[in-house]
N, C-alpha and C positions, 0 to 999 in steps of 0.2 A: 504494500500500500504506500510505503514511503517513496518508492521509486515513481509510482504513478503520480503522487503529489508533486514531486520534483518536475516531472514532465508537464503536468497541468499548470504549475506555477510559471514555468518557462513559457508555455503557450499563452497564458494570460498576460505575462509581461510583454511578450512580443505583440500581443493585441493592443496593449497600451501604446506601444511605440508607433504602430502603424496608424493610430488615430490622429497623429499630428497633422496629416493632410486631409482629414475629414472636415466637412462643413460644420459639424457640431461636435467637436472633439471632447469637451470637458465632461459631459455626462458619460460618454463611452469610456473615457480614460478612468473615470471614477469607478464604474461598475466592474470593469476588467481588473483594475488595481485592487479593489476590495476582494474580488474572487481570488486573485493571486495571493493576497495577504492571508486569506482563509487557508489556502494551501500551505503557506509557510508556517502558520500556527499549527496546522495538523501535523506537519513534519516533525515539529518539536513537541507534539502532544500537549500543546498549550491552548488555552481558550476553551470555551464550551461549544456545544452544538448550536447554541442560539445564534451566534454570529453567522455561520454559513447558512442557517435556516432563514435568517432575515434577508441575506443577500439573494438566496435562491428564490424566496418569495417575491422580492422586488423584480428579479429577472423574469420570473414566470408571468407575473401580472403585466409587466412591460411587453413581453412577447405576445401575450393575449391581445393587447391593444393593437399590435401589428398584424395579427393573424388574418384578419379579413382582407388585408391588402396583399397577402402572400399566397395563401392556400388556394390552389386551383388557378392561380394567375401567373405563376412563374414556374417554368420547367426546371427541374433539379439540375440538369446539365448546364443551364444558363449561368448558374452560380460560379462555375469554374472555367468558363470560356476565356476570361481575361481578368487580371487582378485589378486593373483600374476600374473606376466606376463605369459600368456599361450603360445603364439607365437607372432611373429612379426606382422602378419595380425591383430590379436585381439588387440594388443597394439595400432596400428595405428587407428583401428576402435574406440577404446576408446578415443583416442586423438581427433579424428574427432567429436565424440559425445560431448566431453567437449567443443570444440570450437563452436559447434552449440548452446550449452546451453548458453555460454557467449554471442554469437551474438544475440540470442533471448532475453536474459534478458537486454542487453544493448539497444536493440530496444524498449523494454518496458519502460526503463528509459527515453529514448529520447522522446517517445510519452507522457509520464507522465509529464516530465519537460515542454514540449511545451504546454500541456493542462493547467498546473498550471500557466504558463506565460500569457496565454490568459485570464484565469479566474481572475488573480490577478491584 
């Protein structure tokens, strides 16, 4: 689990860095940065499950606000055709996907923290 957290922390840090050229970078840098911080805390067995739960909940709710603009409107393959912004629909779909990744990994951290608390 520790190795996976290193990988995810690096991925979230990379995501913070690539937001510098985004039209609205601050909120995206914040959510990815907080997700990365949750991974770092999990690596050191620090913090509680509440921190990743809060981040995951915010990411999930945010993703749900974007869902109607993405589901059934953007082909999965369009997300990977080019790394630059292809069009607004693809950009929103990528943001949606990033938020789902954050929500999923924060759920993993919550379940792992709860499991460790019961075992320890």
